[in-house]
N, CA, C and O atoms as CSV, one atom per row, in Angstrom:
chain,resi,resn,atom,element,x,y,z
A,1,GLU,N,N,-2.125,-8.658,-8.409
A,1,GLU,CA,C,-0.779,-9.115,-8.670
A,1,GLU,C,C,-0.143,-9.729,-7.429
A,1,GLU,O,O,0.612,-10.696,-7.534
A,2,MET,N,N,-0.441,-9.178,-6.254
A,2,MET,CA,C,0.137,-9.723,-5.028
A,2,MET,C,C,-0.303,-11.169,-4.829
A,2,MET,O,O,0.501,-12.024,-4.457
A,3,LYS,N,N,-1.571,-11.436,-5.076
A,3,LYS,CA,C,-2.088,-12.797,-4.914
A,3,LYS,C,C,-1.417,-13.742,-5.905
A,3,LYS,O,O,-1.007,-14.844,-5.542
A,4,GLU,N,N,-1.312,-13.310,-7.136
A,4,GLU,CA,C,-0.708,-14.140,-8.174
A,4,GLU,C,C,0.754,-14.445,-7.836
A,4,GLU,O,O,1.185,-15.594,-7.925
A,5,GLN,N,N,1.502,-13.434,-7.457
A,5,GLN,CA,C,2.915,-13.624,-7.134
A,5,GLN,C,C,3.098,-14.452,-5.866
A,5,GLN,O,O,3.988,-15.300,-5.799
A,6,GLY,N,N,2.263,-14.211,-4.868
A,6,GLY,CA,C,2.352,-14.974,-3.628
A,6,GLY,C,C,2.087,-16.446,-3.845
A,6,GLY,O,O,2.807,-17.295,-3.319
A,7,ASN,N,N,1.060,-16.755,-4.615
A,7,ASN,CA,C,0.746,-18.150,-4.915
A,7,ASN,C,C,1.831,-18.798,-5.767
A,7,ASN,O,O,2.122,-19.983,-5.600
A,8,ALA,N,N,2.436,-18.032,-6.679
A,8,ALA,CA,C,3.517,-18.569,-7.509
A,8,ALA,C,C,4.722,-18.940,-6.647
A,8,ALA,O,O,5.335,-19.987,-6.856
A,9,LEU,N,N,5.062,-18.095,-5.687
A,9,LEU,CA,C,6.175,-18.399,-4.780
A,9,LEU,C,C,5.852,-19.607,-3.907
A,9,LEU,O,O,6.711,-20.453,-3.662
A,10,LEU,N,N,4.626,-19.678,-3.447
A,10,LEU,CA,C,4.192,-20.815,-2.634
A,10,LEU,C,C,4.307,-22.114,-3.434
A,10,LEU,O,O,4.718,-23.143,-2.898
A,11,ALA,N,N,3.948,-22.062,-4.705
A,11,ALA,CA,C,4.016,-23.238,-5.570
A,11,ALA,C,C,5.450,-23.690,-5.817
A,11,ALA,O,O,5.678,-24.839,-6.195
A,12,MET,N,N,6.416,-22.804,-5.608
A,12,MET,CA,C,7.822,-23.144,-5.812
A,12,MET,C,C,8.407,-23.906,-4.616
A,12,MET,O,O,9.562,-24.330,-4.655
A,13,GLY,N,N,7.614,-24.077,-3.562
A,13,GLY,CA,C,8.077,-24.868,-2.437
A,13,GLY,C,C,8.151,-24.144,-1.108
A,13,GLY,O,O,8.473,-24.760,-0.092
A,14,CYS,N,N,7.860,-22.853,-1.089
A,14,CYS,CA,C,7.867,-22.121,0.183
A,14,CYS,C,C,6.745,-22.642,1.079
A,14,CYS,O,O,5.686,-23.036,0.589
A,15,ARG,N,N,6.976,-22.642,2.383
A,15,ARG,CA,C,5.905,-23.030,3.313
A,15,ARG,C,C,4.979,-21.861,3.595
A,15,ARG,O,O,3.802,-22.055,3.902
A,16,ALA,N,N,5.506,-20.648,3.493
A,16,ALA,CA,C,4.697,-19.446,3.707
A,16,ALA,C,C,5.340,-18.291,2.943
A,16,ALA,O,O,6.561,-18.220,2.804
A,17,VAL,N,N,4.490,-17.390,2.451
A,17,VAL,CA,C,4.944,-16.202,1.728
A,17,VAL,C,C,4.160,-15.016,2.260
A,17,VAL,O,O,2.935,-15.075,2.360
A,18,LEU,N,N,4.859,-13.936,2.605
A,18,LEU,CA,C,4.193,-12.701,3.019
A,18,LEU,C,C,4.501,-11.638,1.984
A,18,LEU,O,O,5.660,-11.278,1.775
A,19,MET,N,N,3.459,-11.137,1.337
A,19,MET,CA,C,3.597,-10.068,0.355
A,19,MET,C,C,3.196,-8.763,1.040
A,19,MET,O,O,2.062,-8.617,1.498
A,20,LYS,N,N,4.136,-7.813,1.106
A,20,LYS,CA,C,3.886,-6.533,1.762
A,20,LYS,C,C,3.250,-5.542,0.798
A,20,LYS,O,O,3.589,-5.499,-0.385
A,21,GLY,N,N,2.327,-4.751,1.320
A,21,GLY,CA,C,1.666,-3.744,0.506
A,21,GLY,C,C,1.925,-2.327,0.981
A,21,GLY,O,O,1.171,-1.414,0.645
A,22,GLY,N,N,2.965,-2.134,1.745
A,22,GLY,CA,C,3.246,-0.816,2.305
A,22,GLY,C,C,3.556,0.258,1.291
A,22,GLY,O,O,3.379,1.442,1.581
A,23,HIS,N,N,4.015,-0.117,0.106
A,23,HIS,CA,C,4.370,0.874,-0.893
A,23,HIS,C,C,3.246,1.150,-1.897
A,23,HIS,O,O,3.430,1.896,-2.858
A,24,LEU,N,N,2.094,0.547,-1.663
A,24,LEU,CA,C,0.942,0.833,-2.522
A,24,LEU,C,C,0.375,2.203,-2.173
A,24,LEU,O,O,0.764,2.798,-1.168
A,25,ASP,N,N,-0.528,2.699,-2.983
A,25,ASP,CA,C,-1.102,4.037,-2.773
A,25,ASP,C,C,-2.481,4.012,-2.147
A,25,ASP,O,O,-3.175,5.029,-2.153
A,26,ASP,N,N,-2.897,2.876,-1.607
A,26,ASP,CA,C,-4.232,2.739,-1.028
A,26,ASP,C,C,-4.337,3.478,0.311
A,26,ASP,O,O,-3.328,3.884,0.887
A,27,ALA,N,N,-5.558,3.643,0.791
A,27,ALA,CA,C,-5.786,4.246,2.109
A,27,ALA,C,C,-5.342,3.302,3.221
A,27,ALA,O,O,-5.047,3.726,4.339
A,28,GLU,N,N,-5.302,2.018,2.891
A,28,GLU,CA,C,-4.829,1.017,3.846
A,28,GLU,C,C,-3.516,0.428,3.342
A,28,GLU,O,O,-3.181,0.521,2.161
A,29,SER,N,N,-2.795,-0.173,4.259
A,29,SER,CA,C,-1.567,-0.869,3.918
A,29,SER,C,C,-1.845,-2.368,4.021
A,29,SER,O,O,-1.774,-2.932,5.113
A,30,PRO,N,N,-2.160,-3.025,2.897
A,30,PRO,CA,C,-2.529,-4.438,2.946
A,30,PRO,C,C,-1.316,-5.361,2.767
A,30,PRO,O,O,-0.483,-5.133,1.890
A,31,ASP,N,N,-1.225,-6.378,3.582
A,31,ASP,CA,C,-0.239,-7.435,3.427
A,31,ASP,C,C,-1.008,-8.739,3.244
A,31,ASP,O,O,-2.103,-8.897,3.785
A,32,TRP,N,N,-0.443,-9.666,2.489
A,32,TRP,CA,C,-1.075,-10.956,2.238
A,32,TRP,C,C,-0.140,-12.068,2.678
A,32,TRP,O,O,1.031,-12.093,2.300
A,33,LEU,N,N,-0.663,-12.985,3.479
A,33,LEU,CA,C,0.066,-14.179,3.889
A,33,LEU,C,C,-0.498,-15.361,3.102
A,33,LEU,O,O,-1.703,-15.609,3.113
A,34,PHE,N,N,0.371,-16.069,2.435
A,34,PHE,CA,C,-0.009,-17.256,1.677
A,34,PHE,C,C,0.623,-18.481,2.331
A,34,PHE,O,O,1.838,-18.536,2.524
A,35,THR,N,N,-0.202,-19.450,2.666
A,35,THR,CA,C,0.260,-20.746,3.168
A,35,THR,C,C,-0.519,-21.818,2.420
A,35,THR,O,O,-1.411,-21.511,1.629
A,36,HIS,N,N,-0.182,-23.061,2.671
A,36,HIS,CA,C,-0.912,-24.147,2.010
A,36,HIS,C,C,-2.330,-24.274,2.555
A,36,HIS,O,O,-3.140,-25.016,2.001
A,37,ASP,N,N,-2.640,-23.554,3.643
A,37,ASP,CA,C,-4.005,-23.524,4.185
A,37,ASP,C,C,-4.854,-22.433,3.536
A,37,ASP,O,O,-6.063,-22.373,3.761
A,38,GLY,N,N,-4.227,-21.568,2.732
A,38,GLY,CA,C,-4.958,-20.502,2.066
A,38,GLY,C,C,-4.269,-19.157,2.207
A,38,GLY,O,O,-3.117,-19.076,2.633
A,39,ALA,N,N,-4.984,-18.110,1.848
A,39,ALA,CA,C,-4.459,-16.744,1.904
A,39,ALA,C,C,-5.194,-15.960,2.976
A,39,ALA,O,O,-6.390,-16.149,3.200
A,40,GLN,N,N,-4.460,-15.083,3.627
A,40,GLN,CA,C,-5.054,-14.239,4.665
A,40,GLN,C,C,-4.555,-12.813,4.467
A,40,GLN,O,O,-3.365,-12.585,4.251
A,41,ARG,N,N,-5.474,-11.861,4.543
A,41,ARG,CA,C,-5.149,-10.441,4.339
A,41,ARG,C,C,-5.049,-9.745,5.696
A,41,ARG,O,O,-5.883,-9.947,6.578
A,42,PHE,N,N,-4.018,-8.930,5.840
A,42,PHE,CA,C,-3.813,-8.129,7.048
A,42,PHE,C,C,-3.741,-6.672,6.617
A,42,PHE,O,O,-2.972,-6.324,5.721
A,43,THR,N,N,-4.536,-5.827,7.249
A,43,THR,CA,C,-4.532,-4.415,6.858
A,43,THR,C,C,-4.327,-3.518,8.073
A,43,THR,O,O,-4.545,-3.911,9.219
A,44,ALA,N,N,-3.907,-2.322,7.776
A,44,ALA,CA,C,-3.789,-1.261,8.776
A,44,ALA,C,C,-3.978,0.052,8.033
A,44,ALA,O,O,-3.631,0.149,6.856
A,45,PRO,N,N,-4.520,1.062,8.699
A,45,PRO,CA,C,-4.650,2.363,8.039
A,45,PRO,C,C,-3.272,2.902,7.648
A,45,PRO,O,O,-2.308,2.773,8.403
A,46,ARG,N,N,-3.194,3.494,6.485
A,46,ARG,CA,C,-1.934,4.090,6.041
A,46,ARG,C,C,-1.666,5.347,6.859
A,46,ARG,O,O,-2.562,6.172,7.036
A,47,VAL,N,N,-0.472,5.497,7.348
A,47,VAL,CA,C,-0.053,6.649,8.143
A,47,VAL,C,C,0.837,7.524,7.264
A,47,VAL,O,O,1.801,7.042,6.670
A,48,GLN,N,N,0.510,8.797,7.187
A,48,GLN,CA,C,1.319,9.728,6.409
A,48,GLN,C,C,2.511,10.170,7.251
A,48,GLN,O,O,2.372,10.979,8.168
A,49,THR,N,N,3.666,9.635,6.932
A,49,THR,CA,C,4.903,9.981,7.617
A,49,THR,C,C,6.059,9.729,6.673
A,49,THR,O,O,5.980,8.864,5.801
A,50,LYS,N,N,7.126,10.476,6.844
A,50,LYS,CA,C,8.337,10.211,6.067
A,50,LYS,C,C,9.256,9.255,6.827
A,50,LYS,O,O,10.286,8.835,6.298
A,51,ASN,N,N,8.897,8.913,8.045
A,51,ASN,CA,C,9.743,8.067,8.884
A,51,ASN,C,C,9.350,6.595,8.750
A,51,ASN,O,O,8.665,6.030,9.603
A,52,THR,N,N,9.803,6.005,7.661
A,52,THR,CA,C,9.467,4.610,7.378
A,52,THR,C,C,10.711,3.761,7.131
A,52,THR,O,O,10.608,2.632,6.653
A,53,HIS,N,N,11.871,4.295,7.451
A,53,HIS,CA,C,13.112,3.555,7.211
A,53,HIS,C,C,13.149,2.290,8.064
A,53,HIS,O,O,12.997,2.359,9.284
A,54,GLY,N,N,13.348,1.152,7.438
A,54,GLY,CA,C,13.484,-0.108,8.166
A,54,GLY,C,C,12.199,-0.836,8.488
A,54,GLY,O,O,12.200,-1.754,9.308
A,55,THR,N,N,11.099,-0.446,7.860
A,55,THR,CA,C,9.830,-1.086,8.207
A,55,THR,C,C,9.813,-2.571,7.854
A,55,THR,O,O,9.289,-3.379,8.620
A,56,GLY,N,N,10.371,-2.935,6.723
A,56,GLY,CA,C,10.388,-4.345,6.334
A,56,GLY,C,C,11.239,-5.187,7.262
A,56,GLY,O,O,10.850,-6.292,7.640
A,57,CYS,N,N,12.398,-4.667,7.629
A,57,CYS,CA,C,13.273,-5.386,8.564
A,57,CYS,C,C,12.616,-5.505,9.938
A,57,CYS,O,O,12.716,-6.543,10.592
A,58,THR,N,N,11.955,-4.457,10.364
A,58,THR,CA,C,11.268,-4.490,11.651
A,58,THR,C,C,10.124,-5.492,11.631
A,58,THR,O,O,9.933,-6.241,12.590
A,59,LEU,N,N,9.362,-5.507,10.539
A,59,LEU,CA,C,8.254,-6.450,10.425
A,59,LEU,C,C,8.768,-7.890,10.466
A,59,LEU,O,O,8.232,-8.718,11.203
A,60,SER,N,N,9.791,-8.188,9.687
A,60,SER,CA,C,10.295,-9.567,9.655
A,60,SER,C,C,10.897,-9.969,10.995
A,60,SER,O,O,10.749,-11.118,11.410
A,61,SER,N,N,11.567,-9.058,11.674
A,61,SER,CA,C,12.119,-9.358,12.998
A,61,SER,C,C,11.015,-9.596,14.016
A,61,SER,O,O,11.125,-10.478,14.867
A,62,ALA,N,N,9.957,-8.810,13.926
A,62,ALA,CA,C,8.830,-8.995,14.844
A,62,ALA,C,C,8.135,-10.329,14.587
A,62,ALA,O,O,7.721,-11.002,15.531
A,63,ILE,N,N,8.004,-10.716,13.317
A,63,ILE,CA,C,7.422,-12.025,13.006
A,63,ILE,C,C,8.294,-13.130,13.594
A,63,ILE,O,O,7.782,-14.059,14.218
A,64,ALA,N,N,9.604,-13.034,13.400
A,64,ALA,CA,C,10.524,-14.049,13.929
A,64,ALA,C,C,10.429,-14.132,15.449
A,64,ALA,O,O,10.440,-15.227,16.011
A,65,ALA,N,N,10.336,-12.989,16.114
A,65,ALA,CA,C,10.229,-12.983,17.583
A,65,ALA,C,C,8.929,-13.649,18.033
A,65,ALA,O,O,8.924,-14.416,18.996
A,66,CYS,N,N,7.838,-13.361,17.343
A,66,CYS,CA,C,6.554,-13.979,17.704
A,66,CYS,C,C,6.579,-15.485,17.471
A,66,CYS,O,O,6.041,-16.250,18.272
A,67,LEU,N,N,7.204,-15.911,16.372
A,67,LEU,CA,C,7.340,-17.347,16.118
A,67,LEU,C,C,8.185,-18.006,17.205
A,67,LEU,O,O,7.865,-19.100,17.668
A,68,ALA,N,N,9.261,-17.340,17.610
A,68,ALA,CA,C,10.135,-17.882,18.655
A,68,ALA,C,C,9.405,-18.003,19.986
A,68,ALA,O,O,9.738,-18.861,20.804
A,69,LYS,N,N,8.411,-17.145,20.205
A,69,LYS,CA,C,7.618,-17.216,21.443
A,69,LYS,C,C,6.508,-18.250,21.347
A,69,LYS,O,O,5.755,-18.433,22.303
A,70,GLY,N,N,6.389,-18.939,20.195
A,70,GLY,CA,C,5.436,-20.029,20.067
A,70,GLY,C,C,4.190,-19.753,19.257
A,70,GLY,O,O,3.323,-20.622,19.154
A,71,ALA,N,N,4.073,-18.569,18.678
A,71,ALA,CA,C,2.879,-18.253,17.875
A,71,ALA,C,C,2.917,-19.031,16.561
A,71,ALA,O,O,3.990,-19.315,16.029
A,72,ASP,N,N,1.736,-19.371,16.043
A,72,ASP,CA,C,1.693,-19.946,14.706
A,72,ASP,C,C,1.897,-18.811,13.695
A,72,ASP,O,O,1.859,-17.636,14.060
A,73,THR,N,N,2.110,-19.162,12.445
A,73,THR,CA,C,2.469,-18.148,11.446
A,73,THR,C,C,1.421,-17.048,11.292
A,73,THR,O,O,1.794,-15.875,11.334
A,74,PRO,N,N,0.125,-17.351,11.116
A,74,PRO,CA,C,-0.848,-16.256,10.973
A,74,PRO,C,C,-0.907,-15.346,12.205
A,74,PRO,O,O,-1.039,-14.129,12.071
A,75,THR,N,N,-0.811,-15.927,13.390
A,75,THR,CA,C,-0.830,-15.118,14.615
A,75,THR,C,C,0.416,-14.249,14.698
A,75,THR,O,O,0.337,-13.080,15.074
A,76,ALA,N,N,1.563,-14.815,14.350
A,76,ALA,CA,C,2.815,-14.046,14.376
A,76,ALA,C,C,2.753,-12.867,13.417
A,76,ALA,O,O,3.196,-11.768,13.749
A,77,VAL,N,N,2.202,-13.093,12.226
A,77,VAL,CA,C,2.079,-12.004,11.255
A,77,VAL,C,C,1.111,-10.938,11.772
A,77,VAL,O,O,1.389,-9.746,11.646
A,78,ALA,N,N,-0.010,-11.346,12.347
A,78,ALA,CA,C,-0.987,-10.385,12.877
A,78,ALA,C,C,-0.374,-9.541,13.987
A,78,ALA,O,O,-0.550,-8.323,14.012
A,79,GLN,N,N,0.345,-10.184,14.906
A,79,GLN,CA,C,0.963,-9.456,16.013
A,79,GLN,C,C,2.061,-8.519,15.509
A,79,GLN,O,O,2.176,-7.387,15.978
A,80,ALA,N,N,2.861,-8.986,14.563
A,80,ALA,CA,C,3.930,-8.155,14.013
A,80,ALA,C,C,3.363,-6.978,13.228
A,80,ALA,O,O,3.900,-5.872,13.291
A,81,LYS,N,N,2.284,-7.210,12.495
A,81,LYS,CA,C,1.640,-6.128,11.737
A,81,LYS,C,C,1.111,-5.058,12.697
A,81,LYS,O,O,1.237,-3.863,12.430
A,82,GLU,N,N,0.527,-5.486,13.800
A,82,GLU,CA,C,0.044,-4.540,14.802
A,82,GLU,C,C,1.201,-3.734,15.385
A,82,GLU,O,O,1.091,-2.524,15.580
A,83,TYR,N,N,2.311,-4.418,15.659
A,83,TYR,CA,C,3.475,-3.734,16.223
A,83,TYR,C,C,4.046,-2.706,15.244
A,83,TYR,O,O,4.272,-1.558,15.626
A,84,ILE,N,N,4.282,-3.098,13.990
A,84,ILE,CA,C,4.890,-2.169,13.045
A,84,ILE,C,C,3.943,-1.014,12.737
A,84,ILE,O,O,4.390,0.107,12.497
A,85,SER,N,N,2.650,-1.277,12.743
A,85,SER,CA,C,1.685,-0.194,12.520
A,85,SER,C,C,1.768,0.841,13.637
A,85,SER,O,O,1.714,2.043,13.377
A,86,GLY,N,N,1.898,0.381,14.874
A,86,GLY,CA,C,2.069,1.301,15.999
A,86,GLY,C,C,3.376,2.061,15.928
A,86,GLY,O,O,3.428,3.251,16.237
A,87,ALA,N,N,4.441,1.370,15.520
A,87,ALA,CA,C,5.751,2.014,15.402
A,87,ALA,C,C,5.747,3.090,14.316
A,87,ALA,O,O,6.372,4.138,14.472
A,88,ILE,N,N,5.041,2.826,13.218
A,88,ILE,CA,C,4.924,3.826,12.150
A,88,ILE,C,C,4.045,4.986,12.611
A,88,ILE,O,O,4.384,6.147,12.380
A,89,ALA,N,N,2.926,4.686,13.259
A,89,ALA,CA,C,2.006,5.736,13.714
A,89,ALA,C,C,2.667,6.679,14.705
A,89,ALA,O,O,2.275,7.842,14.803
A,90,ASN,N,N,3.658,6.202,15.438
A,90,ASN,CA,C,4.341,7.023,16.437
A,90,ASN,C,C,5.706,7.513,15.974
A,90,ASN,O,O,6.457,8.086,16.763
A,91,ALA,N,N,6.033,7.295,14.707
A,91,ALA,CA,C,7.359,7.630,14.191
A,91,ALA,C,C,7.651,9.126,14.223
A,91,ALA,O,O,8.793,9.525,14.449
A,92,ASP,N,N,6.648,9.948,14.001
A,92,ASP,CA,C,6.898,11.390,13.946
A,92,ASP,C,C,7.194,11.990,15.316
A,92,ASP,O,O,7.549,13.165,15.410
A,93,LYS,N,N,7.053,11.206,16.371
A,93,LYS,CA,C,7.412,11.686,17.700
A,93,LYS,C,C,8.926,11.682,17.900
A,93,LYS,O,O,9.438,12.282,18.845
A,94,LEU,N,N,9.637,10.995,16.996
A,94,LEU,CA,C,11.093,10.987,17.050
A,94,LEU,C,C,11.628,12.136,16.215
A,94,LEU,O,O,11.010,12.518,15.222
A,95,ASN,N,N,12.740,12.677,16.592
A,95,ASN,CA,C,13.390,13.728,15.826
A,95,ASN,C,C,14.865,13.362,15.705
A,95,ASN,O,O,15.727,13.910,16.392
A,96,VAL,N,N,15.123,12.412,14.804
A,96,VAL,CA,C,16.497,11.945,14.622
A,96,VAL,C,C,16.838,11.922,13.144
A,96,VAL,O,O,15.976,11.635,12.312
A,97,GLY,N,N,18.065,12.216,12.813
A,97,GLY,CA,C,18.552,12.113,11.450
A,97,GLY,C,C,17.896,13.083,10.489
A,97,GLY,O,O,17.215,14.028,10.888
A,98,LYS,N,N,18.122,12.820,9.207
A,98,LYS,CA,C,17.563,13.638,8.133
A,98,LYS,C,C,16.955,12.702,7.097
A,98,LYS,O,O,17.350,11.541,6.993
A,99,GLY,N,N,16.004,13.204,6.342
A,99,GLY,CA,C,15.380,12.367,5.316
A,99,GLY,C,C,14.405,11.384,5.930
A,99,GLY,O,O,13.714,11.701,6.898
A,100,HIS,N,N,14.353,10.201,5.368
A,100,HIS,CA,C,13.446,9.163,5.870
A,100,HIS,C,C,14.018,8.588,7.153
A,100,HIS,O,O,14.999,7.845,7.137
A,101,GLY,N,N,13.394,8.940,8.253
A,101,GLY,CA,C,13.858,8.483,9.554
A,101,GLY,C,C,13.284,7.122,9.911
A,101,GLY,O,O,12.522,6.537,9.142
A,102,PRO,N,N,13.654,6.623,11.080
A,102,PRO,CA,C,13.193,5.304,11.509
A,102,PRO,C,C,11.800,5.353,12.115
A,102,PRO,O,O,11.280,6.417,12.451
A,103,THR,N,N,11.223,4.188,12.242
A,103,THR,CA,C,9.982,4.071,12.987
A,103,THR,C,C,10.312,4.155,14.474
A,103,THR,O,O,11.477,4.065,14.863
A,104,ASN,N,N,9.305,4.325,15.285
A,104,ASN,CA,C,9.498,4.449,16.739
A,104,ASN,C,C,9.332,3.067,17.376
A,104,ASN,O,O,8.234,2.692,17.788
A,105,HIS,N,N,10.429,2.321,17.451
A,105,HIS,CA,C,10.394,0.942,17.934
A,105,HIS,C,C,9.963,0.821,19.398
A,105,HIS,O,O,9.469,-0.229,19.809
A,106,PHE,N,N,10.139,1.853,20.164
A,106,PHE,CA,C,9.834,1.783,21.593
A,106,PHE,C,C,8.564,2.536,21.973
A,106,PHE,O,O,8.379,2.905,23.132
A,107,PHE,N,N,7.692,2.762,20.993
A,107,PHE,CA,C,6.485,3.554,21.237
A,107,PHE,C,C,5.644,2.995,22.367
A,107,PHE,O,O,5.114,3.757,23.176
A,108,ASP,N,N,5.516,1.701,22.437
A,108,ASP,CA,C,4.653,1.082,23.452
A,108,ASP,C,C,5.255,1.241,24.840
A,108,ASP,O,O,4.534,1.505,25.803
A,109,TYR,N,N,6.540,1.087,24.947
A,109,TYR,CA,C,7.215,1.248,26.234
A,109,TYR,C,C,7.069,2.687,26.730
A,109,TYR,O,O,6.712,2.916,27.886
A,110,TYR,N,N,7.344,3.643,25.862
A,110,TYR,CA,C,7.262,5.043,26.277
A,110,TYR,C,C,5.844,5.456,26.591
A,110,TYR,O,O,5.623,6.245,27.510
A,111,ASN,N,N,4.867,4.940,25.845
A,111,ASN,CA,C,3.471,5.271,26.132
A,111,ASN,C,C,3.052,4.722,27.495
A,111,ASN,O,O,2.326,5.384,28.237
A,112,ILE,N,N,3.505,3.525,27.821
A,112,ILE,CA,C,3.177,2.937,29.122
A,112,ILE,C,C,3.802,3.742,30.253
A,112,ILE,O,O,3.173,3.969,31.287
A,113,LYS,N,N,5.026,4.166,30.053
A,113,LYS,CA,C,5.744,4.916,31.085
A,113,LYS,C,C,5.349,6.398,31.133
A,113,LYS,O,O,5.781,7.123,32.029
A,114,GLY,N,N,4.538,6.845,30.184
A,114,GLY,CA,C,4.098,8.231,30.197
A,114,GLY,C,C,5.155,9.210,29.729
A,114,GLY,O,O,5.031,10.410,29.974
A,115,ILE,N,N,6.196,8.727,29.060
A,115,ILE,CA,C,7.278,9.600,28.637
A,115,ILE,C,C,6.874,10.386,27.394
A,115,ILE,O,O,7.203,11.567,27.275
A,116,ILE,N,N,6.167,9.745,26.470
A,116,ILE,CA,C,5.738,10.456,25.247
A,116,ILE,C,C,4.278,10.821,25.406
A,116,ILE,O,O,3.692,11.425,24.507
C-alpha cells in the first residue's frame, strides 16, 4: 500500500514523496522515498520505546537541514533516517514528562562528550 500511495501522490505532481513506516508492526521501520527517478527503501531496526513523540517532525526537520546543507534528496533522507533512528534508540535515556516522551535529539552530542 505504501508503494501504491506514494506513486499516486507522485503522479499528482509532487517532486518527491516520503512514506513513513514507523507505525507498522514489522521488526524494521521501513520508509519509502518516491521520486521521478524511482523508489528507494530506507530501513532501521525497530526500537521498543514509548518515547516517540515528535518523530515525524524531527525527521522532516532533519531532511530540511540536510537539503539546506546541499545534500540531494535521497542522501538527505538517508542522513535524516540515521539521525532519527539514533534519537529513538537513545530516547529512554531521557526521563522527562509522562506518557509518550520525546526522542533524544542531542544523543550524539552527549555521547561524544561522554555525558551519557
